MITIZA-847507 format. One record per residue (C-alpha): residue in three letters; y, z, x. Coordinates in nm, 2 decimals, decimal comma. Layout:
REM residues N
[ALA [Y Z X]] ...
//
This chain:
REM residues 295
[MET [1,80 -0,58 3,01]] [GLN [1,88 -0,85 2,76]] [SER [1,52 -0,98 2,78]] [LYS [1,39 -0,63 2,72]] [ILE [1,61 -0,60 2,40]] [ILE [1,48 -0,94 2,27]] [ILE [1,12 -0,84 2,33]] [GLU [1,18 -0,51 2,15]] [SER [1,34 -0,69 1,86]] [VAL [1,04 -0,92 1,83]] [LEU [0,81 -0,62 1,85]] [PHE [0,99 -0,44 1,57]] [ALA [1,00 -0,76 1,36]] [MET [0,62 -0,78 1,40]] [ILE [0,57 -0,42 1,30]] [THR [0,79 -0,49 0,99]] [VAL [0,58 -0,79 0,90]] [MET [0,26 -0,58 0,93]] [LEU [0,40 -0,31 0,70]] [VAL [0,50 -0,58 0,44]] [VAL [0,16 -0,74 0,45]] [LEU [-0,02 -0,40 0,43]] [GLY [0,22 -0,30 0,15]] [LEU [0,07 -0,58 -0,07]] [PHE [-0,24 -0,36 -0,08]] [LEU [-0,09 -0,01 -0,01]] [PRO [0,25 0,00 -0,19]] [PHE [0,36 0,31 0,00]] [LEU [0,36 0,12 0,33]] [GLY [0,58 -0,15 0,16]] [ILE [0,83 0,12 0,06]] [ILE [0,88 0,23 0,43]] [ALA [0,89 -0,13 0,57]] [PRO [1,26 -0,11 0,65]] [VAL [1,20 0,18 0,89]] [PRO [1,14 -0,04 1,20]] [LEU [1,47 -0,22 1,13]] [ILE [1,65 0,11 1,10]] [ILE [1,51 0,24 1,42]] [LEU [1,60 -0,08 1,60]] [ALA [1,96 -0,06 1,48]] [VAL [1,98 0,30 1,63]] [ARG [1,81 0,21 1,95]] [ARG [2,01 -0,10 2,01]] [GLU [2,27 -0,24 1,77]] [SER [2,28 -0,35 1,41]] [LYS [2,30 -0,72 1,52]] [PHE [1,95 -0,69 1,67]] [SER [1,82 -0,54 1,35]] [ILE [1,96 -0,85 1,17]] [ILE [1,79 -1,08 1,41]] [ALA [1,46 -0,89 1,37]] [SER [1,48 -0,91 0,99]] [ILE [1,55 -1,29 1,00]] [LEU [1,26 -1,33 1,24]] [ALA [1,03 -1,13 1,02]] [ALA [1,14 -1,33 0,71]] [PHE [1,06 -1,65 0,91]] [ILE [0,72 -1,53 1,00]] [LEU [0,64 -1,44 0,64]] [PHE [0,77 -1,78 0,53]] [ILE [0,55 -1,97 0,77]] [PHE [0,23 -1,76 0,76]] [ILE [0,23 -1,57 0,43]] [ASP [0,43 -1,71 0,14]] [PRO [0,79 -1,84 0,09]] [LEU [0,85 -1,62 -0,22]] [ILE [0,74 -1,30 -0,02]] [SER [0,99 -1,41 0,25]] [LEU [1,27 -1,44 0,00]] [VAL [1,19 -1,10 -0,15]] [PHE [1,17 -0,95 0,20]] [ILE [1,52 -1,07 0,31]] [LEU [1,68 -0,96 -0,02]] [THR [1,52 -0,62 -0,02]] [ILE [1,36 -0,48 0,29]] [GLY [1,58 -0,67 0,53]] [PHE [1,89 -0,59 0,34]] [VAL [1,81 -0,22 0,31]] [GLY [1,69 -0,19 0,67]] [VAL [2,00 -0,34 0,82]] [VAL [2,25 -0,15 0,60]] [MET [2,07 0,19 0,64]] [GLY [2,03 0,12 1,01]] [ALA [2,41 0,06 1,04]] [ALA [2,47 0,39 0,86]] [PHE [2,24 0,58 1,10]] [GLU [2,41 0,40 1,39]] [GLU [2,75 0,52 1,27]] [GLY [2,63 0,88 1,27]] [PHE [2,69 0,95 0,90]] [SER [2,55 1,26 0,74]] [SER [2,21 1,25 0,58]] [ARG [2,36 1,27 0,23]] [ILE [2,59 0,97 0,29]] [ILE [2,31 0,77 0,44]] [ILE [2,09 0,84 0,14]] [VAL [2,37 0,74 -0,10]] [ILE [2,43 0,42 0,10]] [GLY [2,05 0,36 0,08]] [ILE [2,04 0,41 -0,29]] [ILE [2,34 0,17 -0,35]] [THR [2,19 -0,09 -0,12]] [SER [1,84 -0,06 -0,27]] [PHE [1,98 -0,08 -0,63]] [ILE [2,18 -0,40 -0,54]] [SER [1,87 -0,55 -0,37]] [ILE [1,66 -0,49 -0,68]] [LEU [1,92 -0,66 -0,90]] [LEU [1,94 -0,95 -0,66]] [ILE [1,56 -1,00 -0,68]] [LEU [1,57 -0,98 -1,06]] [ALA [1,86 -1,23 -1,07]] [THR [1,68 -1,47 -0,82]] [LEU [1,35 -1,46 -1,01]] [THR [1,52 -1,51 -1,35]] [TYR [1,80 -1,76 -1,28]] [ILE [1,68 -1,95 -0,98]] [LEU [1,30 -1,95 -1,00]] [ASN [1,29 -1,93 -1,38]] [ILE [1,04 -1,64 -1,38]] [ASP [1,07 -1,41 -1,67]] [ILE [0,94 -1,08 -1,53]] [PHE [0,91 -0,93 -1,88]] [THR [0,70 -1,21 -2,01]] [GLU [0,48 -1,19 -1,70]] [SER [0,45 -0,81 -1,74]] [LYS [0,35 -0,86 -2,11]] [ASN [0,08 -1,11 -2,01]] [ILE [-0,06 -0,87 -1,76]] [LEU [-0,07 -0,59 -2,01]] [GLN [-0,23 -0,81 -2,27]] [LEU [-0,52 -0,86 -2,04]] [SER [-0,62 -0,50 -2,13]] [SER [-0,62 -0,61 -2,50]] [GLU [-0,85 -0,90 -2,42]] [PHE [-1,07 -0,66 -2,22]] [TYR [-1,11 -0,42 -2,51]] [GLN [-1,18 -0,71 -2,74]] [GLN [-1,48 -0,82 -2,53]] [PHE [-1,62 -0,47 -2,58]] [GLY [-1,59 -0,50 -2,96]] [LEU [-1,28 -0,30 -3,04]] [SER [-1,18 -0,32 -3,40]] [GLU [-0,89 -0,55 -3,51]] [GLU [-0,70 -0,24 -3,61]] [GLY [-0,74 -0,09 -3,26]] [LEU [-0,63 -0,42 -3,10]] [PHE [-0,33 -0,43 -3,33]] [ASN [-0,23 -0,08 -3,22]] [ILE [-0,27 -0,19 -2,85]] [ASP [-0,05 -0,49 -2,91]] [GLN [0,21 -0,28 -3,08]] [VAL [0,22 -0,04 -2,78]] [ILE [0,25 -0,33 -2,54]] [ASN [0,54 -0,48 -2,74]] [GLN [0,72 -0,14 -2,76]] [THR [0,67 -0,09 -2,38]] [ILE [0,81 -0,43 -2,29]] [ASN [1,11 -0,38 -2,53]] [PHE [1,17 -0,04 -2,37]] [LEU [1,16 -0,19 -2,02]] [LYS [1,41 -0,47 -2,13]] [GLU [1,66 -0,20 -2,24]] [THR [1,61 0,04 -1,95]] [TYR [1,54 -0,18 -1,65]] [LEU [1,87 -0,07 -1,49]] [ALA [1,77 0,29 -1,51]] [PHE [1,42 0,23 -1,37]] [SER [1,58 0,02 -1,09]] [PHE [1,81 0,31 -1,00]] [CYS [1,52 0,55 -0,99]] [ILE [1,32 0,31 -0,77]] [ALA [1,63 0,29 -0,54]] [ILE [1,64 0,67 -0,51]] [ILE [1,27 0,68 -0,41]] [ASN [1,32 0,39 -0,16]] [SER [1,63 0,54 0,00]] [VAL [1,49 0,90 0,04]] [PHE [1,15 0,78 0,18]] [ASN [1,32 0,55 0,43]] [TYR [1,57 0,81 0,54]] [TYR [1,29 1,07 0,58]] [PHE [1,05 0,86 0,78]] [SER [1,33 0,70 0,99]] [SER [1,48 1,04 1,08]] [LEU [1,13 1,18 1,15]] [THR [1,05 0,88 1,39]] [LEU [1,39 0,90 1,56]] [ASN [1,35 1,27 1,62]] [LYS [1,01 1,20 1,78]] [LEU [1,18 0,94 2,01]] [GLY [1,43 1,20 2,12]] [TYR [1,72 1,14 1,89]] [ASP [1,89 1,42 1,69]] [TYR [1,88 1,33 1,32]] [LYS [1,82 1,66 1,15]] [PRO [1,86 1,64 0,76]] [ASP [2,14 1,86 0,63]] [PHE [1,94 1,92 0,31]] [SER [1,58 2,00 0,22]] [PHE [1,37 1,87 -0,06]] [ARG [1,22 2,22 -0,12]] [SER [1,58 2,34 -0,21]] [LEU [1,66 2,05 -0,45]] [ARG [1,83 2,19 -0,76]] [PHE [2,07 2,03 -1,00]] [SER [2,35 2,17 -1,21]] [ARG [2,29 2,30 -1,57]] [ILE [2,52 2,02 -1,68]] [LEU [2,23 1,78 -1,61]] [ALA [2,01 1,96 -1,86]] [ILE [2,28 1,95 -2,13]] [ILE [2,33 1,58 -2,07]] [TYR [1,95 1,54 -2,09]] [ILE [1,95 1,70 -2,44]] [ILE [2,23 1,48 -2,55]] [SER [2,05 1,17 -2,42]] [ILE [1,75 1,27 -2,64]] [ILE [1,97 1,29 -2,94]] [LEU [2,12 0,95 -2,86]] [PHE [1,79 0,80 -2,77]] [ASN [1,82 0,52 -3,02]] [ASN [2,13 0,40 -2,83]] [ILE [2,06 0,18 -2,52]] [ILE [2,30 0,39 -2,31]] [GLY [2,12 0,71 -2,42]] [LYS [1,78 0,55 -2,33]] [ASN [1,90 0,47 -1,98]] [ILE [2,05 0,81 -1,92]] [PHE [1,73 0,97 -2,05]] [VAL [1,52 0,77 -1,80]] [ILE [1,74 0,86 -1,50]] [ILE [1,77 1,23 -1,59]] [THR [1,40 1,26 -1,67]] [PHE [1,33 1,13 -1,32]] [LEU [1,57 1,37 -1,16]] [LEU [1,42 1,67 -1,35]] [PHE [1,08 1,55 -1,25]] [MET [1,19 1,55 -0,89]] [GLU [1,33 1,90 -0,92]] [GLY [0,99 2,01 -1,07]] [LEU [0,81 1,86 -0,77]] [SER [1,06 2,04 -0,54]] [VAL [0,97 2,38 -0,70]] [LEU [0,60 2,31 -0,65]] [TYR [0,66 2,20 -0,29]] [TYR [0,85 2,52 -0,23]] [TYR [0,57 2,74 -0,34]] [PHE [0,30 2,53 -0,17]] [LEU [0,49 2,59 0,16]] [LYS [0,55 2,96 0,08]] [PHE [0,18 3,04 0,01]] [ARG [0,01 2,80 0,25]] [ASN [0,29 2,75 0,51]] [ARG [0,13 2,41 0,60]] [ARG [0,36 2,11 0,55]] [LEU [0,08 1,85 0,57]] [ILE [-0,13 2,02 0,30]] [ALA [0,18 2,07 0,08]] [LEU [0,27 1,70 0,11]] [ILE [-0,08 1,59 0,03]] [LEU [-0,09 1,82 -0,28]] [LEU [0,26 1,69 -0,38]] [THR [0,14 1,33 -0,35]] [ILE [-0,16 1,40 -0,57]] [PHE [0,06 1,57 -0,83]] [PHE [0,30 1,27 -0,82]] [PHE [0,03 1,03 -0,93]] [THR [-0,14 1,26 -1,19]] [PRO [0,00 1,19 -1,54]] [MET [-0,07 1,54 -1,69]] [ILE [0,09 1,72 -1,40]] [ASN [0,39 1,48 -1,42]] [TYR [0,47 1,63 -1,76]] [LEU [0,43 1,98 -1,61]] [SER [0,66 1,89 -1,32]] [LEU [0,92 1,77 -1,57]] [LEU [0,90 2,09 -1,77]] [ILE [0,92 2,30 -1,45]] [GLY [1,23 2,10 -1,34]] [PHE [1,40 2,15 -1,68]] [LEU [1,33 2,53 -1,68]] [ASP [1,43 2,57 -1,31]] [ILE [1,78 2,46 -1,39]] [TRP [1,81 2,76 -1,63]] [ILE [1,58 3,02 -1,46]] [ASP [1,61 2,93 -1,09]] [PHE [1,25 3,01 -1,00]] [ARG [1,32 3,00 -0,62]] [LYS [1,64 3,22 -0,65]] [LEU [1,83 2,96 -0,45]] [HIS [2,16 3,08 -0,58]] [LYS [2,10 3,41 -0,40]] [SER [2,02 3,25 -0,07]] 
//
């Protein structure tokens, strides 16, 4: 029995490594890389999830890259083990997601601190260098000096904005990370015969009107660093509510979950529709398009 558990731990560690490597090319797979560790914690115990995460980090260190191994253990390994323990304890889906958000947020800050203070890598400078490649690209195609100056201005403004709001963006990423890992973990566990039914539905996501009021205040206080961070977080939440409304009607008219999810994914990565989703989310707080308060 013990040898079977060890073999299973090694197998889940290998699956995790595959997701991490594939995630370098397909970021979505990188997001759900903690799922095997979560499942292992439920099937066996959290201690085997810890062993599998250490083994996966060791494999990445030897065969891929030491930095990727470090990032893995501070993010994917950390999130997988903690969320796995939450699943193992039988917490409600809401509590598991909150735990996942907190864990993901802490892991992101740990990575930023490690890169900045231990490895002496300034991520903002590196990001600026990457963005400036676009300026050099346009220069090769004969863009005017005035046009290049405008691009450089936009790049500087973007980097300055990121410096002031990286905490808010980190929190939004943590929300996405936690929700996706909870959803795919519970889906997989249900397929394996476990009972992890969510006690909420994305199609019913709706926030209080207080959120819209705070959003308006954050716009007024946008020149303040706190106002900017609040603006980013609430913009993201309203955007998610807008996607929830769209998902609700996709399911209502088509009644096919896969098609609805594909359309939602396309909408998520389409800039113009993103603004539409944000507007729908803001209006839904006041109008309640789905009449959820009557259900």
